[in-house]
C-alpha positions in Angstrom: 1.1 -82.0 -30.8 0.1 -78.5 -30.7 -0.6 -76.7 -33.6 1.8 -76.2 -36.5 4.8 -73.9 -36.1 5.3 -71.1 -38.1 8.8 -69.7 -38.7 10.1 -66.6 -41.1 12.7 -64.3 -41.2 13.0 -60.2 -40.1 12.7 -59.2 -44.2 8.8 -59.6 -43.5 8.5 -56.9 -41.7 5.7 -58.1 -39.2 5.1 -55.9 -36.0 6.5 -56.8 -33.0 3.1 -57.2 -31.0 2.1 -59.6 -33.9 5.1 -62.0 -33.8 4.9 -62.2 -30.1 1.4 -62.6 -30.2 1.2 -65.4 -33.1 4.2 -66.9 -31.6 6.0 -66.9 -34.8 9.7 -67.5 -34.9 11.5 -65.1 -36.7 15.5 -65.8 -38.0 17.5 -62.6 -38.8 19.1 -61.8 -41.7 22.5 -59.7 -41.8 24.7 -56.7 -42.6 27.9 -55.5 -43.1 28.3 -51.8 -42.3 31.8 -50.3 -42.6 33.5 -54.0 -42.0 31.4 -54.6 -39.0 28.4 -57.7 -39.1 25.2 -57.1 -37.7 21.7 -59.4 -37.0 19.4 -57.1 -38.0 17.8 -57.7 -35.3 20.7 -56.3 -33.1 19.5 -52.9 -34.3 16.9 -50.5 -33.8 15.7 -49.0 -36.7 16.7 -45.7 -35.3 20.5 -47.1 -34.5 20.6 -49.4 -38.3 19.4 -45.1 -39.8 22.2 -43.8 -37.6 24.7 -46.1 -38.4 23.5 -45.7 -42.2 24.4 -42.6 -42.8 27.6 -42.1 -41.2 28.5 -45.4 -42.5 31.9 -44.5 -45.1 30.9 -47.0 -47.7 27.5 -48.5 -48.5 26.3 -51.3 -46.5 26.7 -55.1 -48.0 23.7 -57.6 -46.9 23.9 -61.3 -45.8 21.6 -64.2 -46.1 19.8 -65.9 -43.0 22.0 -68.3 -41.4 21.0 -72.6 -41.6 22.3 -72.6 -37.8 19.6 -69.9 -37.0 16.7 -72.1 -38.4 17.8 -74.6 -37.3 17.6 -73.7 -33.7 14.2 -72.1 -34.3 13.2 -76.4 -36.1 14.8 -77.8 -33.2 12.9 -75.7 -30.3 10.0 -75.9 -32.1 10.2 -79.8 -32.5 9.6 -79.7 -28.5 6.0 -78.7 -29.1 5.1 -80.0 -32.4 5.6 -82.2 -35.4 4.8 -79.9 -38.4 6.5 -76.9 -39.3 6.2 -74.3 -42.1 8.6 -71.6 -43.2 8.2 -68.9 -45.6 10.9 -67.2 -46.6 11.6 -64.0 -48.8 11.7 -64.5 -52.7 14.9 -67.0 -53.4 15.7 -64.6 -56.3 16.6 -62.0 -54.1 18.1 -64.2 -51.2 20.2 -67.5 -50.2 18.0 -66.9 -47.2 15.8 -69.9 -48.7 18.6 -72.3 -49.4 19.8 -71.6 -45.8 16.2 -72.7 -44.3 16.1 -76.0 -46.7 19.8 -76.6 -45.3 18.5 -76.1 -42.1 15.8 -79.0 -42.6 17.5 -81.1 -43.9 20.1 -81.6 -41.0 17.2 -81.4 -38.3 15.1 -84.0 -40.4 18.1 -86.3 -40.2 18.0 -86.1 -36.1 14.2 -86.0 -36.4 12.6 -88.2 -38.9 9.3 -87.9 -37.7 9.0 -84.3 -38.1 7.8 -82.2 -41.3 9.0 -79.2 -42.2 7.6 -77.7 -45.1 10.0 -74.9 -46.7 7.9 -72.3 -49.1 9.5 -69.3 -51.2 7.3 -66.6 -50.6 8.3 -65.0 -53.9 7.8 -61.7 -52.5 9.4 -59.6 -49.7 8.6 -57.2 -46.7 4.8 -57.1 -45.5 3.9 -59.1 -48.6 5.7 -61.5 -47.4 4.6 -61.0 -43.8 1.2 -61.0 -44.8 1.5 -64.6 -45.8 3.3 -65.3 -42.6 0.4 -63.8 -40.7 -2.2 -65.7 -42.6 -0.3 -68.9 -41.8 0.1 -68.2 -38.1 -3.6 -67.5 -37.6 -4.5 -71.0 -40.1 -2.3 -73.2 -37.3 -3.9 -71.1 -35.0 -7.4 -72.5 -35.9 -6.5 -75.6 -35.8 -5.6 -76.2 -39.3 -2.9 -79.1 -39.9 0.1 -79.0 -42.5 -1.1 -79.6 -45.5 -4.1 -77.2 -45.0 -1.8 -74.4 -43.5 0.6 -75.4 -46.8 -2.4 -74.7 -48.8 -3.2 -71.3 -47.6 0.3 -69.8 -48.2 0.2 -71.2 -51.6 -3.0 -69.3 -51.8 -2.0 -66.4 -50.6 1.8 -66.1 -52.7 -0.5 -64.4 -55.5 -2.6 -62.5 -53.7 0.2 -60.3 -52.4 1.8 -57.2 -53.6 3.7 -54.3 -52.5 5.2 -51.2 -54.0 7.7 -49.0 -52.7 8.6 -45.3 -53.5 12.4 -44.3 -53.1 13.6 -41.1 -51.9 16.6 -40.8 -53.7 18.6 -42.2 -56.3 22.0 -41.7 -54.8 22.6 -44.9 -53.1 21.7 -46.8 -56.0 23.9 -44.7 -57.9 26.3 -45.4 -55.5 26.2 -49.1 -55.3 26.4 -49.1 -59.4 23.0 -50.4 -60.6 21.1 -47.5 -61.7 21.3 -46.5 -65.1 22.8 -42.8 -66.7 19.7 -41.5 -66.9 19.2 -41.9 -62.7 21.7 -38.9 -62.2 19.1 -36.5 -64.2 16.6 -38.0 -62.6 17.9 -37.3 -59.1 18.5 -33.6 -60.0 14.8 -33.3 -61.1 13.8 -35.1 -57.6 11.7 -37.8 -59.5 11.1 -41.0 -57.4 11.2 -44.1 -59.1 8.6 -46.8 -57.7 10.0 -50.4 -57.4 7.7 -53.4 -56.4 6.9 -57.3 -56.6 3.4 -57.3 -58.2 3.9 -60.3 -61.0 4.9 -63.1 -58.6 7.7 -63.7 -60.1 10.0 -63.4 -57.2 12.0 -60.0 -58.8 11.9 -57.0 -57.8 10.1 -54.8 -60.8 10.2 -51.1 -62.1 6.8 -49.8 -61.7 7.5 -46.1 -62.7 8.1 -42.8 -61.2 6.4 -39.9 -60.1 7.8 -36.2 -59.4 8.1 -35.5 -55.9 7.2 -37.3 -52.7 4.0 -36.8 -52.3 2.8 -37.7 -55.7 4.8 -40.7 -55.6 2.7 -41.5 -52.4 -0.6 -41.1 -54.7 1.0 -42.8 -57.1 1.3 -45.9 -54.5 -2.2 -45.8 -53.8 -3.6 -46.0 -56.9 -1.3 -48.8 -57.2 -3.4 -50.7 -54.9 -6.5 -49.8 -56.7 -5.3 -51.3 -59.8 -3.9 -54.6 -58.6 -6.4 -55.2 -55.8 -10.0 -55.8 -55.7 -10.7 -52.6 -53.6 -14.7 -53.9 -53.2 -13.0 -56.9 -50.8 -11.6 -56.1 -47.6 -8.3 -54.8 -47.9 -5.3 -55.3 -45.4 -2.0 -53.2 -45.6 0.7 -53.0 -44.0 2.8 -49.7 -44.4 6.7 -48.8 -43.9 8.7 -46.1 -43.0 12.6 -46.0 -42.9 14.2 -42.9 -41.5 11.2 -41.2 -40.2 7.7 -42.5 -39.3 6.5 -39.9 -40.7 6.2 -40.7 -44.0 4.7 -44.1 -43.5 1.7 -42.0 -41.5 1.3 -39.9 -44.7 1.2 -42.6 -46.9 -1.3 -44.1 -44.3 -3.5 -41.2 -44.4 -3.8 -40.7 -48.0 -4.5 -44.8 -48.4 -7.3 -45.1 -45.7 -8.8 -42.1 -46.5 -9.7 -43.4 -50.2 -10.2 -47.0 -49.6 -11.3 -49.1 -46.2 -8.9 -51.3 -45.0 -10.0 -54.4 -42.7 -6.3 -54.4 -41.2 -3.5 -51.9 -41.1 -0.2 -52.2 -39.8 2.6 -49.2 -39.7 6.0 -50.7 -39.3 9.5 -50.2 -40.1 10.8 -51.4 -43.8 13.6 -53.5 -43.4 17.5 -53.0 -42.6 18.7 -55.5 -45.4 16.1 -54.2 -47.9 16.8 -50.5 -46.9 20.3 -50.5 -46.7 20.5 -51.0 -50.9 17.9 -48.4 -51.1 18.0 -46.0 -48.9 14.9 -44.2 -47.1 11.8 -45.2 -48.8 8.0 -45.3 -47.9 6.0 -48.6 -49.1 2.7 -50.6 -49.1 2.2 -54.2 -48.6 -1.4 -55.3 -49.6 -3.8 -57.6 -50.7 -7.9 -57.9 -50.6 
């Protein structure tokens, strides 16, 4: 049998070239836009944002399907007896449970197969970095237990923070406090993220204007990781790549990065927040 198979969901935001290079199996999550269902793999970033801005109602989301996880497991079963699956935080999505259900059904057919399903307790590029380290370990010949150990070591290390462009989509969703309307008028940019390992999205602060919000994201990187060690970063953009490039330039001019990527933010999460700029990171 060959190396450990690696599976994750599209919320991980892993660049396509890395997915292909490492042979990672990606299971789609879903969107409902004006009553029409989409798998997020069906839409380019540009197509999603065109539909988003044209939508009569705010889009809703759907978890990954157990059938799609089972298909990925069965495909990998032809070349390996060990699979590690890393999912978006189970607090945020039923995707983790979908993977657990698929594992149960596939193991009934393949009792000699070993499948580990692990809650990343995070999302976006933070989840993606966990998956990438798992894939690199598998390529290096690590066995299932060793890959699982690396995943568990990564979970508390990865962080991500998001500067929202506007509060109006949270306001439309009914999830924003009354004070949000005033904040939106004054161009206050709320900053949210996942930094405490709880699996929950946290309120991390706010900034006045987009540039200051980006600068605050970089300050948070300095606060949450040891920048004397190699820093890994994944910059996310939404309806325009320029914001992602600007954040990348601000951060890399202040913090040397061992590796960094610039990728679209997951449409499933962006459908609830609207345009954002974000960074996932660890050291």
